[in-house]
Wavefront OBJ file of the C-alpha trace (Angstrom):
o trace
v 0.000 0.000 0.000
v 1.470 3.342 -1.122
v 0.033 6.771 -0.304
v 0.485 8.839 -3.463
v -1.287 12.052 -2.486
v -2.591 13.499 0.765
v -4.988 16.450 1.068
v -5.985 18.079 4.356
v -8.785 20.599 4.818
v -9.338 22.296 8.186
v -7.718 19.431 10.079
v -6.234 20.577 13.388
v -3.738 23.378 12.674
v -3.657 22.935 8.887
v -6.167 24.918 6.858
v -5.604 23.515 3.387
v -2.654 21.526 2.104
v -1.907 18.902 -0.553
v 1.224 16.744 -0.668
v 2.414 14.673 -3.615
v 4.391 11.938 -1.934
v 7.452 9.796 -2.554
v 6.753 6.044 -2.693
v 9.586 5.356 -0.227
v 10.665 8.001 2.327
v 8.928 11.310 3.090
v 10.405 13.694 5.671
v 8.593 16.672 7.179
v 10.932 19.076 8.975
v 10.271 22.327 10.809
v 9.768 23.929 14.183
v 7.300 22.642 16.738
v 3.713 23.668 16.114
v 3.884 23.954 12.317
v 1.816 20.815 11.653
v 4.334 17.988 11.243
v 2.536 15.657 13.639
v -0.813 16.701 12.162
v 0.239 15.341 8.775
v 1.195 11.960 10.204
v -1.943 11.870 12.329
v -4.066 12.485 9.253
v -2.520 9.424 7.584
v -3.221 7.385 10.708
v -6.789 8.754 10.659
v -7.280 7.563 7.084
v -5.984 4.113 7.999
v -7.705 3.507 11.339
v -10.683 5.871 11.193
v -9.538 7.853 14.232
v -6.822 10.209 15.421
v -3.819 8.734 17.204
v -3.264 11.848 19.296
v -6.806 12.997 20.103
v -9.646 10.447 20.228
v -12.255 13.204 20.702
v -13.131 13.514 17.041
v -14.692 16.988 17.051
v -11.522 18.458 18.579
v -9.658 17.569 15.381
v -11.618 20.207 13.485
v -9.581 23.389 13.035
v -10.494 26.020 15.609
v -13.284 28.256 14.322
v -14.288 25.854 11.535
v -17.268 23.531 11.191
v -15.745 20.436 9.599
v -12.578 18.675 8.469
v -11.837 16.524 5.434
v -8.845 14.235 4.882
v -8.369 12.655 1.472
v -5.787 10.049 0.564
v -5.068 8.556 -2.829
v -3.447 5.176 -2.332
v -2.118 2.557 -4.692
v -2.682 -1.079 -3.789
v -2.128 -4.033 -6.101
v -1.799 -1.679 -9.088
v -5.148 -0.002 -8.521
v -6.110 3.276 -6.881
v -7.934 3.413 -3.575
v -9.421 6.776 -2.690
v -10.132 7.115 1.030
v -11.921 10.130 2.484
v -12.472 10.758 6.184
v -14.671 13.693 7.150
v -16.490 15.078 10.140
v -18.947 17.935 10.519
v -19.888 19.281 13.937
v -23.079 17.683 15.211
v -22.862 14.785 12.767
v -21.280 11.342 12.660
v -17.840 10.842 11.185
v -17.878 9.463 7.648
v -15.242 7.231 6.067
v -15.578 6.546 2.339
v -13.723 4.102 0.129
v -13.875 4.944 -3.568
v -16.963 7.085 -3.020
v -18.891 4.565 -0.914
v -19.373 5.231 2.800
v -18.831 2.438 5.289
v -21.817 1.474 7.427
v -19.374 0.800 10.272
v -15.914 2.352 10.450
v -14.688 -0.927 11.970
v -15.197 -2.520 8.535
v -12.421 -0.271 7.208
v -9.804 -1.451 9.727
v -7.120 -3.578 8.101
v -7.324 -2.161 4.578
v -4.339 0.135 5.212
v -1.992 -1.529 7.744
v -0.205 1.275 9.574
v 2.321 1.622 12.399
v 3.141 4.876 14.183
v 6.148 5.595 16.404
v 5.630 8.744 18.451
v 6.678 10.450 21.698
v 3.119 9.667 22.833
v 4.208 6.025 22.979
v 5.720 6.860 26.375
v 2.196 6.333 27.697
v 2.617 2.615 27.020
v 5.181 2.565 29.814
v 3.956 5.320 32.122
v 0.174 4.866 31.989
v -2.130 2.082 33.159
v -2.970 -1.302 31.702
v -5.713 0.021 29.388
v -3.082 1.766 27.240
v -1.127 -1.445 26.750
v -4.287 -3.442 26.029
v -5.236 -0.915 23.358
v -1.833 -1.420 21.742
v -2.275 -5.199 21.590
v -5.890 -4.873 20.434
v -4.827 -2.389 17.765
v -2.252 -4.778 16.325
v -4.532 -7.815 16.327
v -7.518 -5.781 15.142
v -5.717 -4.796 11.919
v -5.408 -8.478 10.983
v -8.442 -10.214 12.498
v -11.939 -8.836 11.911
v -13.590 -11.474 14.124
v -11.368 -10.460 17.037
v -12.268 -6.812 16.513
v -15.968 -7.682 16.407
v -15.726 -9.741 19.616
v -13.846 -6.918 21.326
v -16.367 -4.233 20.336
v -19.269 -6.416 21.458
v -17.533 -7.341 24.725
v -16.943 -3.686 25.597
v -20.571 -2.862 24.830
v -21.848 -5.681 27.063
v -19.364 -4.672 29.766
v -20.811 -1.143 29.788
v -24.341 -2.534 29.993
v -23.433 -4.862 32.877
v -21.780 -1.979 34.748
v -24.874 0.171 34.213
v -27.034 -2.664 35.567
v -24.878 -2.960 38.699
v -25.247 0.787 39.291
v -29.009 0.491 38.771
v -29.229 -2.308 41.326
v -27.315 -0.248 43.885
v -29.233 2.988 43.387
v -32.627 1.241 43.490
v -31.725 -1.232 46.235
v -32.776 -4.174 44.114
v -31.128 -7.201 42.529
v -32.046 -9.595 39.717
v -29.559 -12.430 39.369
v -31.269 -13.801 36.264
v -30.815 -10.567 34.304
v -27.190 -10.306 35.394
v -26.573 -13.901 34.301
v -27.692 -13.023 30.772
v -24.914 -10.412 30.581
v -22.435 -12.868 32.115
v -23.160 -15.443 29.417
v -22.761 -12.866 26.651
v -19.469 -11.616 28.090
v -18.002 -15.104 28.519
v -18.980 -15.999 24.960
v -16.678 -13.221 23.721
v -14.005 -13.031 26.421
v -12.742 -16.592 25.925
v -11.803 -16.140 22.231
v -10.352 -12.694 23.057
v -8.110 -14.260 25.716
v -7.038 -17.129 23.465
v -6.232 -14.747 20.601
v -4.214 -12.411 22.839
v -2.302 -15.372 24.259
v -1.466 -16.730 20.796
v -0.503 -13.259 19.600
v 1.908 -12.702 22.477
v 3.575 -16.068 21.882
v 4.268 -15.048 18.286
v 5.047 -11.405 19.021
v 7.566 -11.674 21.882
v 10.387 -13.290 19.833
v 9.935 -10.653 17.113
v 10.146 -7.889 19.710
v 13.303 -9.308 21.300
v 14.990 -9.549 17.916
v 14.175 -5.947 17.041
v 15.353 -4.676 20.422
v 18.746 -6.325 20.052
v 19.115 -4.892 16.547
v 18.800 -1.287 17.734
v 20.294 -1.573 21.233
v 23.969 -0.759 21.679
v 24.380 -3.170 24.626
v 23.295 -6.710 25.455
v 20.204 -6.567 27.664
v 17.538 -9.126 28.488
v 14.149 -7.675 27.679
v 10.790 -9.323 27.295
v 7.037 -8.876 27.430
v 4.680 -10.832 29.653
v 0.951 -11.253 29.160
v -0.964 -11.022 32.432
v -4.577 -12.214 32.554
v -6.958 -13.497 35.208
v -8.168 -16.089 32.699
v -4.896 -18.018 32.982
v -6.059 -19.315 36.355
v -9.864 -19.496 36.218
v -12.571 -19.382 33.577
v -14.282 -16.055 33.132
v -17.580 -17.522 34.263
v -16.002 -18.705 37.530
v -14.397 -15.316 38.032
v -17.731 -13.556 37.552
v -19.456 -15.831 40.058
v -16.798 -15.421 42.756
v -16.565 -11.638 42.288
v -20.331 -11.006 42.390
v -20.308 -9.664 45.962
v -17.471 -7.273 45.213
v -19.011 -6.156 41.910
v -22.261 -5.249 43.659
v -20.370 -3.151 46.203
v -18.068 -1.316 43.771
v -20.830 -1.172 41.091
v -18.657 -2.259 38.192
v -17.266 -5.485 36.694
v -13.966 -6.170 38.438
v -12.870 -9.285 36.508
v -12.392 -10.189 32.862
v -10.199 -9.570 29.840
v -10.718 -5.816 30.293
v -8.297 -6.157 33.223
v -5.511 -7.821 31.192
v -2.072 -6.210 31.118
v 1.243 -6.503 29.286
v 4.330 -6.270 31.481
v 7.389 -4.516 30.001
v 10.467 -6.099 31.564
v 14.229 -5.492 31.480
v 16.388 -8.000 33.346
v 13.165 -9.285 34.909
v 12.208 -5.878 36.341
v 9.679 -3.261 35.126
v 11.418 -1.019 32.608
v 9.303 1.877 33.945
v 11.298 1.764 37.199
v 14.615 0.268 36.148
v 15.182 1.537 32.607
v 16.881 4.761 31.555
v 15.120 7.154 29.175
v 17.259 5.835 26.325
v 16.460 2.223 27.177
v 12.759 2.999 27.420
v 12.857 4.754 24.051
v 14.682 1.816 22.463
v 12.120 -0.527 24.048
v 9.228 1.404 22.504
v 10.831 1.684 19.060
v 11.516 -2.071 19.108
v 7.899 -2.664 20.136
v 6.599 -0.704 17.161
v 9.055 -2.248 14.690
v 7.903 -5.654 15.938
v 4.339 -4.494 15.274
v 5.457 -3.671 11.739
v 6.967 -7.143 11.297
v 3.874 -8.866 12.668
v 1.466 -6.934 10.440
v 3.664 -7.602 7.413
v 3.737 -11.333 8.104
v -0.036 -11.449 8.583
v -1.072 -9.252 5.644
v 1.668 -10.081 3.156
v 2.437 -6.407 2.522
v 4.557 -3.782 4.232
v 2.509 -1.446 6.469
v 2.902 2.314 6.186
v 5.387 3.412 8.857
v 4.954 6.784 10.570
v 7.927 8.081 12.609
v 6.796 11.152 14.543
v 9.744 12.775 16.324
v 10.885 9.206 16.909
v 14.506 10.293 17.261
v 13.760 12.349 20.348
v 16.078 11.202 23.178
v 18.066 8.991 20.770
v 21.646 9.757 19.784
v 22.742 10.075 16.157
v 24.090 6.521 16.112
v 20.714 5.033 17.005
v 18.968 7.352 14.573
v 21.184 6.020 11.785
v 20.609 2.444 12.955
v 16.856 2.872 12.664
v 17.128 4.465 9.223
v 19.351 1.583 8.081
v 16.685 -0.857 9.261
v 13.842 0.901 7.487
v 16.013 1.124 4.379
v 15.795 -2.631 3.970
v 13.789 -3.943 1.067
v 11.063 -5.444 3.251
v 9.969 -1.965 4.344
v 7.459 -0.029 2.317
v 6.580 3.659 2.541
v 7.894 5.683 5.473
v 6.949 9.102 6.847
v 9.321 10.923 9.210
v 8.984 14.173 11.151
v 11.840 15.950 12.900
v 12.655 19.408 14.195
v 16.305 18.992 13.130
v 16.757 18.939 9.372
v 20.486 18.276 9.716
v 19.865 15.222 11.880
v 17.418 13.831 9.336
v 19.795 14.496 6.425
v 22.712 12.867 8.253
v 20.585 9.813 8.973
v 19.544 9.595 5.310
v 23.000 10.158 3.850
v 23.666 6.479 3.194
v 20.150 5.476 2.255
v 19.627 3.593 -0.988
v 15.975 4.570 -1.172
v 14.498 7.631 -2.803
v 13.288 10.307 -0.428
v 11.681 13.720 -0.340
v 11.972 16.442 2.286
v 9.097 18.828 2.939
v 10.053 21.992 4.846
v 7.138 23.348 6.857
l 1 2 3 4 5 6 7 8 9 10 11 12 13 14 15 16 17 18 19 20 21 22 23 24 25 26 27 28 29 30 31 32 33 34 35 36 37 38 39 40 41 42 43 44 45 46 47 48 49 50 51 52 53 54 55 56 57 58 59 60 61 62 63 64 65 66 67 68 69 70 71 72 73 74 75 76 77 78 79 80 81 82 83 84 85 86 87 88 89 90 91 92 93 94 95 96 97 98 99 100 101 102 103 104 105 106 107 108 109 110 111 112 113 114 115 116 117 118 119 120 121 122 123 124 125 126 127 128 129 130 131 132 133 134 135 136 137 138 139 140 141 142 143 144 145 146 147 148 149 150 151 152 153 154 155 156 157 158 159 160 161 162 163 164 165 166 167 168 169 170 171 172 173 174 175 176 177 178 179 180 181 182 183 184 185 186 187 188 189 190 191 192 193 194 195 196 197 198 199 200 201 202 203 204 205 206 207 208 209 210 211 212 213 214 215 216 217 218 219 220 221 222 223 224 225 226 227 228 229 230 231 232 233 234 235 236 237 238 239 240 241 242 243 244 245 246 247 248 249 250 251 252 253 254 255 256 257 258 259 260 261 262 263 264 265 266 267 268 269 270 271 272 273 274 275 276 277 278 279 280 281 282 283 284 285 286 287 288 289 290 291 292 293 294 295 296 297 298 299 300 301 302 303 304 305 306 307 308 309 310 311 312 313 314 315 316 317 318 319 320 321 322 323 324 325 326 327 328 329 330 331 332 333 334 335 336 337 338 339 340 341 342 343 344 345 346 347 348 349 350 351 352 353 354 355 356 357 358 359
């Protein structure tokens, strides 16, 4: 999948802009606040139907405007794919493929495999388990529509069950039969979600370790560990044993929505025992492993977005990453940086064609 042309209208801090793009490497350089990240986010938006940086859709409309439109002209298997994503205040977001709107944006996921590396990835280490679950779900969801459907349905049922628990508490009532209906529906979806996450992690961890050692300057033992309550008991058993607690706290305290991914260096959390450079290398390796996994599953190279990815990395590691993405198994790459010289130095030995856009 190659993005040939990108047009933005009233998206975040860009009023109107069109870019004719290089099929290999595209670099956007300039000071902070000029729209570099906005450009990469718009590509992510076209691919996944949402912003990477701001999930509140209406806030992606340029201040003082009523709507935004993003248009991408892609080439896939020697044919053009025209994708348009638009939103008008007070209306639902629309994603169109070749002029036809999707009934559900989820049906679009997977058409344009995409990986983004950004300073926002720090949240994967610093924030709670939900951020790491979203990462795993985002990778699997781009390759498995059934998984994505199960996940969306599970989250909907989870919200309904939580609302029912709150209703019981506020009205001092309880109906075990009604609650059991939600339990059955949750279990029906949580078991395949757990099994898919477990299988994914088994395949993903070796890829991650390999990528980390490629870009790390020292030998370090790093790994990922999938943590889930369903390793020890079935979800149905967990729901039965936690019923008393759930009624008190008024939400569902057990299930795959509590899963986590542990980030470990030398057996210890990298959040506490890793330097900034090690954490950055960890995150870059994580995203490059995502790239490898998506490529193996889809048979084509995902679009790779590097948003200020060289922040906190020295020139040597910058060059190492560029040399990796210069390999023939990589497809189209988009890079943003505040330092044009750093980008040029990293590209000096590249064999691929590239284009630099000064903003």
